[in-house]
C-alpha positions in Angstrom: -4.6 1.1 7.7 -5.3 2.4 4.1 -8.5 4.6 5.0 -6.9 5.6 8.0 -3.4 6.8 5.8 -6.0 8.6 3.5 -8.3 10.5 6.0 -4.4 11.6 7.5 -3.7 13.3 4.8 -6.5 14.9 4.0 -7.5 12.9 1.2 -11.0 11.2 2.7 -13.6 13.3 4.8 -17.1 11.8 3.4 -18.1 8.2 5.2 -19.8 6.8 1.9 -16.2 7.7 -0.1 -14.5 5.5 2.9 -17.0 2.7 1.9 -16.8 2.9 -1.7 -12.3 3.5 -1.2 -12.7 0.7 1.0 -14.6 -1.8 -0.8 -12.9 -1.0 -4.5 -9.4 -1.4 -2.3 -10.3 -5.1 -1.2 -11.7 -5.5 -4.6 -7.9 -4.6 -5.9 -5.5 -6.4 -3.4 -7.7 -10.0 -4.0 -7.3 -10.1 -7.3 -3.7 -8.0 -7.7 -2.4 -10.9 -4.8 -4.1 -13.3 -6.1 -2.2 -12.5 -9.2 1.3 -12.2 -8.0 1.5 -8.5 -9.0 0.9 -6.9 -5.7 2.5 -7.4 -2.5 2.4 -5.7 1.0 4.4 -6.1 4.0 3.5 -5.7 7.7 5.0 -4.8 11.1 3.3 -5.7 14.3 4.2 -4.7 17.9 2.3 -6.8 20.2 0.3 -8.2 17.3 -1.3 -5.5 15.9 -0.6 -4.0 12.2 1.7 -1.3 12.8 3.1 -0.2 9.7 2.7 -1.8 5.6 4.4 -0.9 2.7 2.6 -2.8 -0.4 4.9 -3.3 -4.1 2.3 -3.3 -7.6 4.1 -4.8 -10.4 2.9 -2.8 -13.9 4.0 -3.1 -17.1 4.6 -0.3 -20.1 5.7 -0.1 -23.8 9.1 -1.6 -23.4 12.0 1.3 -24.0 15.6 0.8 -24.3 15.3 1.2 -20.6 13.6 -1.0 -20.2 12.1 -3.8 -22.6 10.7 -6.1 -20.8 8.6 -2.7 -19.6 8.4 -4.5 -16.2 8.1 -1.8 -13.5 6.8 -1.8 -9.9 5.3 1.2 -8.0 6.0 1.7 -3.8 2.8 2.8 -2.2 1.2 3.4 0.9 4.4 3.0 3.4 2.6 4.1 7.0 3.3 3.6 10.3 0.4 4.5 12.9 1.3 7.6 14.7 2.5 5.7 18.1 5.6 4.0 16.6 6.3 6.4 14.6 10.3 7.8 14.3 11.3 4.2 15.3 12.4 2.6 12.0 9.6 0.9 11.1 9.4 2.1 7.8 12.9 1.7 7.0 12.4 -2.1 7.9 9.4 -2.6 6.1 11.3 -1.6 2.7 
C-alpha cells in the first residue's frame, strides 16, 4: 500500500525506483517493528487490506518540553480509493 500511496501522489514512476523502495521499505519495517519502534495498523474489508497507518518512534536530543527526547511520527495514512470517505483513516488513527 505504501507503493500505491507514493505512485498516487506522483512520487515514483520508474519501475527500478519501485523495486528499490520496496526492498528498503521491507528492511526498515522488519527491523523497526521487531524493535518496537514502529507500529502499523490496517483496516480490512472482505479480508482485504483497504487502509493503513504507521507510527514510527524516534529520539531527538532532549529539550525542556521533552526531557526524554522520545517522539513519534504518524505517516503513510492511506485508504484505497474505492473505500475513501467512509471514516477508515479516522478509525485507524
